C-alpha positions, 0 to 999 in steps of 0.5 A: 216519620220521614222515609229518609231518617228510617233505620237502614236495617228496617228499610232493608227489611221493608224493601225485602218483605215482599219477596218473602212469600216467594222464598217461603214457597220455594223452600217448601215446594222446591228445595225440601222436596229436591233434598228428599228426592236427592237423599231418597235416590241413595236409600233402600226400603229400610233407609240404608245407604245404597247405589242399587236404585241407580240402575240406569245403565243395567236395567234394560226397561229403564234404558229403554224408557229414557231413550223414548223419552229422548227420542220424543223430546228431540223429534218434538223440539225439532218439528215444533221448533221449525213450525214454531218459527215459520209461524213467528216469522209470519207473525213478526215479519211476514205480510200476515194481516193484523187480525190474523196476527192477533189470532195467531198470538192468542192461539199461541198463548193458550196452546202453549199451556194446554196440556194433560188430561184435556190435551189427551182427550181432545186427540182421543176424540179427533184421532182415536179409533172412534174420533171424528176424523177417523170416521170421516176417513173410514167412510171415504170409500169406493167400489173395487173391481169385485163390487166390494167396498174399498176404504183405503183412508182408514188410518188404523188399517195403515199403521197409525196409532195414536196410542203409540210413540207417534201419537205422543209426538203429535200430541206433544207437537201441539203445545211445542210449536205454540211455545216455540211462537212465544219464545222466538217472537222476542228474538225476531223482533229484536232484529234491527231494521238497520241491519236489513237496510245496510244489507240492501244499500250494499246490494245484498239480496234477501237470502243473503241477508237472512244467510249471512246476518239474520240467521247467525244472530238468531241461531243461538236464540233458535237452538236455545228455544229448541232446547227449551222445547226439549225440556218441556217434552222431556218433563211432561207426564199427564198427557202421555199418561192419559193418552196411552194409559201407561203402556208406552215406556217413558221415564215420567210414566216409569217414575209415576209407577214406581211411586204410586204405592202399590206393592210392586212400586219402589219409591227410592228407585223413583227418586233415583229415576227423577234424579237422572232427569234432574241432571238432563234438565240442569244440562238443558237450562244451562245450555239455554241460558248460555245461549240466551246470553250470547244473543242478548247484546245483539237484540233490542230489549 
């Protein structure tokens, strides 16, 4: 049968049949669970309508968990964003050898997806109380004035604790800056060489070019990428849970404790906490989308 003579309805259905599995998957694992989450946030254990679960501004522990999650997200997005931008600049515009660029790009692709329990175990094996770096630093000693051994480089004797907020920040930064590299690299590649040549022909220095041409164009992309990092850290759970054992007040850990199913858990309160996260993530995604649209017309496809 000539394809040009097919029934238009059949042709349209044939064109859309490839995306049917996608819509089935989204409906089963995103839309239905989201609807269940939204409805469960306003129900009590007996299924009655209530606002009791929305205790974001009354429960001090819930407030603390949100504040801690926001702190971790902001710190790691800023630190990872700055570090990742520097690495991406070295890859795209720097004088880094080609073989090093390939290594950095490959590492970024792997590290950006390396998280959860394996990442937590790696940091425990490296910087834990019995980690190999900790063991090396503990054995760097010298004889004091009284002849006793002094070992000043033990990080745990100087206030460091991997199983605290600082440890979570270090672990999250490990996958945050590679994600920044992958996100900001297309924006750096989109800087047109004509802009740099025009600036140089007009007598502008490299500093003037970056401060008045490149950075104003890249700034929305940089900020948008940092917002993406913020969302990535805000929704992370497995790494923090495996690293701290649930002792740190993060909203994702608190949600896990509520819906775990033990006698002290309250699944509906967990749904309400997740609803609060969804609202924050929605603003994050909206901000990222707006910033990406702002720079799309300036950068090469």
